[in-house]
C-alpha positions in Angstrom: 97.4 99.3 107.5 94.8 101.5 109.2 96.0 105.0 109.9 94.4 106.4 113.1 91.6 109.2 112.9 93.9 111.6 114.5 96.6 110.9 112.1 94.3 111.4 109.3 93.1 114.4 110.6 96.4 116.0 110.8 97.4 115.1 107.3 93.9 116.5 106.0 94.2 119.5 107.8 97.8 119.9 106.2 96.7 119.1 102.8 94.0 121.3 102.9 96.8 124.0 103.6 99.4 123.0 101.0 98.8 123.7 97.3 98.5 121.3 94.8 101.6 119.9 93.0 99.9 119.2 90.3 96.4 119.4 88.5 94.5 116.5 89.2 91.3 114.3 87.3 90.5 111.1 87.8 89.9 110.2 84.0 93.6 111.6 83.6 96.8 109.9 82.4 99.4 109.7 84.9 101.7 112.7 83.9 105.3 111.8 83.0 107.0 110.8 80.3 109.1 107.8 82.5 107.5 105.4 84.6 109.1 106.4 87.9 107.8 109.9 87.3 104.6 108.8 86.5 104.3 106.9 89.7 105.5 109.3 91.7 102.0 110.8 90.9 99.7 108.1 92.3 97.9 107.9 95.8 96.2 105.3 97.5 93.2 108.6 98.4 90.7 108.8 95.3 87.7 110.8 94.3 85.9 107.8 92.7 82.5 107.5 94.1 82.7 103.3 94.4 85.5 103.2 96.3 85.5 102.6 99.8 88.9 101.1 101.0 91.0 104.3 100.5 92.7 104.5 103.9 93.1 101.0 104.0 95.0 100.5 100.8 98.6 101.4 101.4 100.1 97.5 101.1 97.9 97.1 97.9 99.2 100.3 96.3 102.6 99.5 97.4 102.9 96.4 96.2 101.2 97.6 92.7 103.6 100.6 92.4 106.8 97.6 92.8 105.2 95.5 90.6 105.3 98.1 87.7 108.4 99.6 88.8 109.8 95.8 88.3 108.6 95.8 84.6 105.1 94.5 85.6 102.2 95.2 83.1 99.6 97.4 84.1 97.1 95.9 81.4 97.7 92.2 82.5 97.3 93.0 85.9 94.3 95.1 85.3 92.5 92.4 83.3 92.5 90.2 85.9 90.0 92.2 87.7 88.0 93.6 84.6 89.6 96.9 84.6 90.8 98.9 81.5 94.1 98.7 80.4 94.7 102.6 80.4 97.3 103.9 83.0 94.7 106.7 84.4 94.1 107.4 88.2 90.8 105.6 88.2 92.3 102.8 86.6 95.2 102.4 89.1 92.7 103.1 92.3 90.3 100.6 90.9 92.7 98.1 90.9 94.2 99.3 94.5 90.5 98.6 95.6 90.4 95.2 93.8 93.4 93.9 95.2 92.2 94.9 98.2 88.9 93.2 98.3 90.7 90.0 96.7 92.8 90.2 100.0 91.2 91.2 102.9 89.5 87.7 103.7 89.2 88.5 107.3 86.6 91.2 106.7 88.1 93.4 109.1 88.8 97.2 107.9 92.4 97.3 108.8 93.7 96.9 105.6 96.3 93.6 104.2 98.6 93.1 106.5 101.9 91.1 105.9 103.3 88.8 108.6 106.2 86.1 108.8 107.3 84.0 111.6 111.1 83.4 111.7 112.2 79.9 112.7 115.5 79.4 114.4 117.8 76.2 115.4 119.1 75.2 118.6 121.6 77.9 118.8 119.2 80.6 117.7 120.4 81.2 114.3 117.7 81.7 111.6 117.1 78.5 109.6 113.7 79.8 107.6 110.6 81.4 107.6 106.8 80.7 107.4 103.5 82.7 106.8 101.6 83.5 109.9 98.3 82.4 109.3 96.6 86.1 109.4 99.0 87.0 106.7 96.7 88.5 103.8 99.8 90.5 101.8 101.0 86.9 100.1 97.3 87.1 98.2 98.1 90.5 96.7 101.6 89.4 95.8 100.1 86.4 93.9 97.6 88.5 92.0 100.4 91.0 90.8 103.0 87.5 90.2 105.2 88.6 92.8 107.5 87.2 95.2 108.6 88.8 98.9 111.3 87.6 100.7 111.0 88.8 104.5 114.9 90.6 105.2 115.1 88.7 108.5 117.9 89.2 111.2 120.7 86.0 111.3 119.7 85.2 115.0 117.0 85.4 117.3 119.0 88.2 119.3 119.6 90.1 116.2 116.4 89.5 114.3 116.4 93.2 113.9 119.7 93.7 112.0 118.9 93.3 108.7 121.9 94.8 107.2 123.3 91.5 105.8 120.1 90.8 103.6 119.4 94.1 102.6 122.9 94.6 101.1 122.4 90.9 99.5 119.4 92.1 97.9 120.8 95.2 96.5 123.7 93.1 95.1 121.4 91.3 93.2 120.5 93.6 90.6 118.3 96.7 90.0 116.2 97.9 90.2 115.4 97.1 93.8 112.2 97.5 95.5 111.2 97.1 99.4 107.7 97.6 101.1 108.6 98.6 104.5 106.1 99.2 107.7 106.2 102.6 108.8 104.4 105.4 110.9 102.3 107.7 108.7 100.0 110.4 108.9 102.1 113.2 110.7 101.4 116.7 110.2 103.0 117.7 107.3 102.3 114.2 105.5 105.6 112.7 106.6 106.4 109.1 107.8 108.5 107.8 110.2 110.4 104.8 111.5 108.5 102.8 113.9 109.1 103.1 117.4 108.0 103.4 120.9 106.2 106.6 119.9 105.5 106.0 116.6 103.0 102.9 115.9 103.2 101.0 112.6 100.1 101.9 110.8 101.5 102.5 107.0 103.3 100.4 104.6 105.6 102.4 101.8 108.0 101.7 99.0 111.5 101.8 98.9 113.3 102.0 95.1 116.5 101.9 94.6 118.4 102.2 91.3 121.8 103.6 90.1 122.5 103.6 93.9 120.0 106.2 95.1 117.0 105.5 96.8 113.2 106.9 96.3 110.4 106.6 98.6 106.7 106.0 97.2 104.2 107.2 100.0 101.1 106.7 98.7 99.3 107.9 101.7 99.4 111.4 99.7 96.0 113.6 99.0 95.0 113.6 95.3 97.4 116.2 93.4 100.2 115.8 95.7 103.4 114.0 94.7 103.9 110.8 96.5 107.6 110.5 95.7 110.9 111.9 97.1 114.5 110.7 97.8 115.4 108.9 100.7 119.0 109.9 102.7 121.3 107.1 103.4 120.4 107.6 107.3 116.7 107.3 106.0 117.2 104.1 104.4 119.2 102.3 107.3 116.5 103.5 109.5 113.4 101.7 107.4 115.5 98.8 106.0 118.3 98.0 107.9 116.9 98.1 111.6 113.3 98.4 111.1 111.6 96.4 113.9 108.8 95.8 111.4 110.3 93.2 109.1 110.8 94.9 105.4 110.0 92.3 102.4 112.3 92.3 99.4 109.9 92.3 96.4 110.5 90.6 93.1 108.6 89.4 89.9 108.0 85.5 90.1 109.0 83.4 87.5 105.8 82.5 85.0 106.2 79.3 83.5 106.1 79.2 79.6 103.4 77.8 77.9 103.9 74.8 75.8 
């Protein structure tokens, strides 16, 4: 989702005032010895002259990070777009940009949005869902061989009570990855759950493993870490009761070649 200009300005001012977390160069490999630590350094913002969609890449960045955390191959995904296999900042940003360009079919500078429509029976109970015709997020998922289940409430009246579906996702095995809508661009670089005073303008990722939830928020200035642990209250706000439907990401089953 596109961040409003005032939010971008506030985040930029905060970033200028805060020291960098690590030395940054586009040609560098992502630092760290394990994959979650390496991905903790990834932003959707870059210093490459050829990329133009930095501010609109949040859903693409979240999906790519989720794909890698679920065991996806960066080499395989990058090869689809003629990008080198090395896990460098530059190549990650080029792949984020390629996903944006492939999925942003409406041509508008509003990012790649996910939108699903719940289906109810005569007693207002959830019986299924379908994609909104304006949904573009499914194109990012298809490029990364991912599937995403929207976490919907059991009835129309309880459409934002997502507790049962979140619990089922967490019980299905680990690690578990969710992409969720939130409000980004606060002055300290933080995010907030969408509400009457915080519009949904950003996507972030929750990674749950060994009973702990981690936020990967790509809207960070280059050189700033993008990961922190989520509290139980934050998990409930961003997943269980988020007014914007979160997605449970999984690797798609790829048919074996005969």
